[in-house]
C-alpha positions in Angstrom: 0.0 0.0 0.0 1.4 3.4 -1.0 1.9 6.1 1.6 -1.2 8.3 1.8 -0.6 11.5 -0.1 -1.3 14.7 1.7 -3.3 17.0 -0.6 -2.0 20.3 0.6 1.7 19.9 1.2 4.7 18.5 -0.7 6.6 17.3 2.3 5.3 14.9 5.0 5.0 16.4 8.5 6.5 14.8 11.6 3.4 15.6 13.5 -0.1 14.2 12.7 -3.5 15.0 14.2 -6.3 12.6 13.5 -9.3 10.6 14.7 -9.1 6.9 15.5 -11.3 5.1 13.0 -10.2 1.6 13.7 -8.0 -0.3 16.2 -6.3 -3.1 14.3 -4.3 -4.2 17.3 -3.7 -3.1 20.9 -1.7 -4.9 23.6 -3.0 -4.0 27.1 0.3 -4.7 28.9 2.8 -2.8 26.7 0.4 -0.3 25.1 1.7 -1.2 21.6 -1.0 -0.5 19.1 -1.7 -0.5 15.4 -4.3 2.2 14.6 -6.0 3.5 11.5 -6.5 7.3 11.7 -8.6 9.7 9.8 -6.2 12.6 9.3 -7.4 15.9 7.6 -5.7 16.3 4.2 -5.1 12.6 3.7 -7.5 10.9 1.3 -6.9 7.4 2.9 -6.7 6.2 6.4 -3.2 6.5 7.9 -1.7 3.5 9.7 0.0 4.5 12.9 2.0 2.1 15.1 3.5 2.6 18.6 2.6 2.9 22.3 -0.8 4.5 22.9 -2.5 4.1 26.3 -5.8 2.3 25.9 -6.9 3.7 22.5 -10.6 4.2 21.9 -12.4 4.5 18.5 -13.4 8.1 18.0 -10.5 9.5 20.2 -8.5 12.3 18.8 -4.7 11.9 18.8 -1.8 14.3 18.3 1.3 12.1 17.4 4.8 12.8 16.5 7.2 10.4 14.8 8.4 9.4 11.3 7.3 7.5 8.3 8.5 3.9 7.9 8.0 1.2 5.3 6.9 -2.2 6.5 7.8 -5.0 4.1 4.4 -6.6 4.5 2.0 -3.8 5.5 3.5 -0.9 3.6 3.9 2.7 4.8 3.2 3.4 8.4 3.7 6.3 10.8 5.9 5.2 13.7 4.7 6.9 16.9 7.3 8.5 19.2 5.0 10.6 21.4 1.3 10.7 21.6 -1.2 13.0 23.2 -4.9 12.0 23.3 -8.0 14.0 23.9 -11.7 13.3 23.8 -13.3 14.0 20.4 -14.7 17.4 19.6 -17.0 16.6 16.7 -20.4 15.0 17.1 -19.4 12.2 14.7 -16.3 11.5 16.8 -18.2 11.7 20.1 -20.7 9.2 18.8 -18.0 6.7 17.8 -16.2 7.3 21.1 -19.3 6.7 23.3 -20.4 3.7 21.1 -17.1 2.0 21.2 -17.8 -0.1 24.3 -16.0 2.3 26.5 -19.0 2.8 28.8 -21.0 0.1 30.4 -24.6 0.3 29.1 -23.8 2.4 26.1 -23.7 0.8 22.6 -23.8 2.4 19.2 -27.6 3.0 19.2 -27.6 4.5 22.7 -24.5 6.6 21.8 -26.5 7.9 18.8 -29.4 8.9 21.1 -27.1 10.7 23.5 -25.4 12.7 20.7 -28.7 13.4 19.0 -30.0 14.9 22.3 -26.9 16.8 23.5 -24.8 17.3 20.4 -21.2 18.3 20.9 -22.0 18.9 24.7 -22.6 15.2 25.3 -19.3 14.6 27.1 -19.8 17.7 29.2 -23.2 16.4 30.2 -21.7 13.0 31.3 -19.0 14.9 33.3 -21.2 17.6 35.0 -24.9 16.9 34.5 -25.4 13.1 34.4 -29.0 13.6 35.7 -29.8 15.0 32.2 -29.4 11.4 30.8 -33.0 10.9 32.1 -34.2 13.1 29.3 -33.3 10.3 26.8 -35.9 7.7 26.0 -34.8 4.3 27.3 -32.7 5.6 30.2 -34.0 5.3 33.7 -32.5 6.4 37.0 -30.6 3.1 37.5 -29.2 3.1 34.0 -28.2 6.7 34.2 -26.3 6.0 37.4 -24.6 3.0 35.8 -23.6 5.0 32.8 -22.2 7.9 34.9 -20.3 5.5 37.2 -18.8 3.7 34.3 -17.9 7.0 32.6 -16.2 8.4 35.7 -14.3 5.2 36.3 -13.1 5.0 32.7 -12.0 8.6 32.8 -10.1 8.1 36.0 -8.4 4.9 34.7 -7.5 6.7 31.5 -5.9 9.6 33.5 -3.8 7.1 35.4 -2.8 5.3 32.1 -1.7 8.6 30.6 0.1 9.6 33.8 2.1 6.4 33.9 2.7 6.1 30.2 5.1 9.2 30.4 7.2 7.1 32.8 7.3 4.0 30.6 4.6 2.0 32.6 2.3 0.0 30.3 -1.5 0.0 30.5 -1.7 -3.4 32.1 0.2 -2.2 35.1 -1.8 1.0 35.1 -5.0 -1.0 35.6 -3.4 -2.8 38.6 -2.4 0.6 40.0 -6.0 1.9 39.6 -7.4 -1.2 41.3 -5.0 -0.7 44.2 -5.5 3.1 44.8 -8.6 4.0 42.8 -9.1 7.7 41.9 -6.3 8.7 44.3 -3.7 6.8 42.1 -1.9 9.8 40.7 -1.8 11.6 44.1 -0.4 8.5 45.8 2.3 7.9 43.3 3.2 11.6 43.1 3.8 11.5 46.8 5.7 8.2 46.8 6.5 6.5 43.5 8.2 3.7 45.4 4.7 2.4 46.3 4.8 0.9 42.8 7.6 -1.5 44.0 6.0 -2.2 47.4 2.3 -2.6 46.4 2.2 -3.5 42.7 3.5 -7.0 41.9 5.7 -7.1 38.8 7.1 -3.6 38.7 9.9 -3.9 41.3 12.3 -1.5 43.0 14.7 -1.1 40.0 11.9 0.2 37.7 10.4 2.4 40.4 13.9 3.8 41.1 14.2 4.9 37.5 10.8 6.7 37.6 11.3 8.5 41.0 14.1 10.9 39.8 11.8 12.0 36.9 9.3 13.0 39.7 11.9 15.0 41.6 13.0 12.4 44.2 16.7 12.5 45.2 19.0 9.5 45.7 19.0 10.0 49.5 15.2 10.4 49.8 14.0 8.5 52.9 11.3 6.9 50.8 13.9 5.5 48.4 16.1 4.2 51.2 13.2 2.4 52.9 12.0 0.9 49.6 15.6 -0.2 48.9 15.9 -1.9 52.2 12.8 -4.0 51.4 14.2 -4.7 48.0 17.4 -6.1 49.6 15.3 -8.2 52.0 13.4 -9.6 49.1 16.6 -10.5 47.3 18.0 -12.3 50.4 14.8 -14.2 50.8 15.0 -15.3 47.2 18.5 -16.6 48.0 17.1 -18.8 50.7 17.6 -16.7 53.9 14.9 -16.4 56.6 16.6 -13.4 58.3 19.7 -11.3 58.0 21.9 -9.6 60.6 21.2 -5.9 60.8 24.8 -5.0 60.0 24.9 -7.1 56.8 21.6 -5.6 55.7 22.8 -2.1 56.2 26.0 -2.9 54.3 24.2 -4.4 51.4 21.6 -1.7 51.2 24.2 1.0 51.3 26.1 -0.6 48.5 23.1 -1.2 46.2 21.6 2.3 46.9 25.0 4.0 46.7 24.4 5.9 50.0 26.1 6.0 53.4 25.8 3.4 56.0 24.1 5.9 58.3 21.3 6.5 55.7 20.9 2.8 55.2 20.5 2.2 59.0 18.0 5.1 59.1 16.1 3.4 56.3 16.0 0.1 58.2 14.6 1.9 61.2 12.0 3.6 59.0 11.0 0.2 57.7 10.8 -1.2 61.2 8.6 1.6 62.4 6.3 1.1 59.4 6.1 -2.6 60.4 7.5 -3.6 57.0 10.2 -5.6 58.8 10.6 -7.2 62.2 13.8 -6.6 64.3 14.6 -9.3 66.9 17.5 -8.8 69.3 19.5 -11.8 70.6 22.8 -12.9 72.1 25.4 -14.2 69.7 27.9 -17.0 70.5 30.1 -14.6 72.4 27.3 -13.1 74.4 27.1 -9.9 72.5 23.9 -8.2 71.5 22.9 -8.7 67.9 19.8 -8.0 65.8 18.1 -10.2 63.2 15.9 -8.6 60.6 12.9 -10.5 59.2 10.2 -9.9 56.7 7.0 -10.3 58.8 5.7 -13.6 57.2 9.1 -15.3 57.9 9.3 -14.0 61.4 5.8 -15.4 62.1 6.6 -18.7 60.5 9.9 -19.1 62.5 8.5 -18.1 65.9 5.3 -20.1 65.4 7.4 -23.2 64.4 9.6 -22.8 67.5 6.5 -22.3 69.7 4.9 -25.5 68.4 8.2 -27.5 68.8 8.4 -26.3 72.4 4.8 -27.5 73.0 5.7 -30.9 71.6 8.8 -31.2 73.8 6.8 -30.3 76.9 4.0 -32.7 76.1 3.6 -35.7 78.5 3.4 -37.9 75.3 6.8 -36.7 74.1 8.6 -39.6 72.4 5.6 -41.9 72.7 3.3 -43.1 69.9 -0.3 -42.4 70.7 -2.9 -44.3 68.7 -5.5 -41.7 67.8 -8.2 -44.3 67.3 -8.1 -45.6 70.9 
C-alpha cells in the first residue's frame, strides 16, 4: 500500500493529528497499538504504530514520529510521542461513546445521546449526568450506571496517561488503579516507590528509574526504605529467613549508593512502618545482635519454634499415641 498522499503539502510532516477510525491491534500490557487514523488532508486512512495508552475509537490523537516502510504492511507512521483527547465533533463523540468504553452504552444509545446533546454530550456526562434521564430508554438506574462507568473509565485513563510518560504500560496502570482508585496519581506523586511495594511485577529497580523524573533524590528516605525492602526480598529469594542488621545495612548502602548511616536510618523507618521485624538476641560470644525478618518469615519461624516447644513439653513426648483408641 502506498503512503497516503497529503493533498495540501509536498513534504510529509513529523506531526499528525487525527481521529481513531479503527483499532487493528492493541496490547493492554505494553500499550503497543496499530491504529487507523482519519487525518485531515489525507484521502486514505493513515496507519500509525506505537505505544498508545488504551486507545478508543473516536478518540483524537496528536502524534509525533516518522514514516517507515513495513515489508508486508507498507507505509506506516511510527509513533514517538502521543497526546490524546476526547473527540470534539459529534461524529467523533458518537464513535467514542459507542465503542464499548462505557457500560450500558452501545452504538444505538450513543447515537441517542449525541442526538440529544450534540457536541456537549461529554460535558453532560461529566457535570450533569442527571440529564441522561431526558433520553428515552434511560431510567435512573441506567443513568447512574452510565455515569459511574464513565467516571471510572475517565479516572483509569488519567492514570494510564500519567504512567505512560514514565514507561509504565497500560496493564500495570489497571493494577495501579485497582490498588489506589481515583487517588492513584496523588499516591504515586507523593511516593513512586509504592509501585515497588504494592504492585506485583514492577519492582524496585523500575520504580527507582521513575522516581528521579518526579523529583526524588538519591538520598530520599522513601527511596532508602524501599531499597531496604528490595534487599530483604533479594535475600529471601537466595534462601535466607533473616539477615543480621549490619549485613543488611552494608548491602543496602552498596546497592543504593548511600552512606551506612542513611541505610541504617532506612532500616529503622521500615521497622517503624512494620515492613520488617527486628529481633534482638545474644550471639555466641554473648554480645547483643539483631536479626531482621520480613513479617511472614518472622511469624513462621516463631510459630514453628513455639509448636516444637509445646511438643517437647507434652507428656506424650517420644511416645506413639494411637488416635483411634
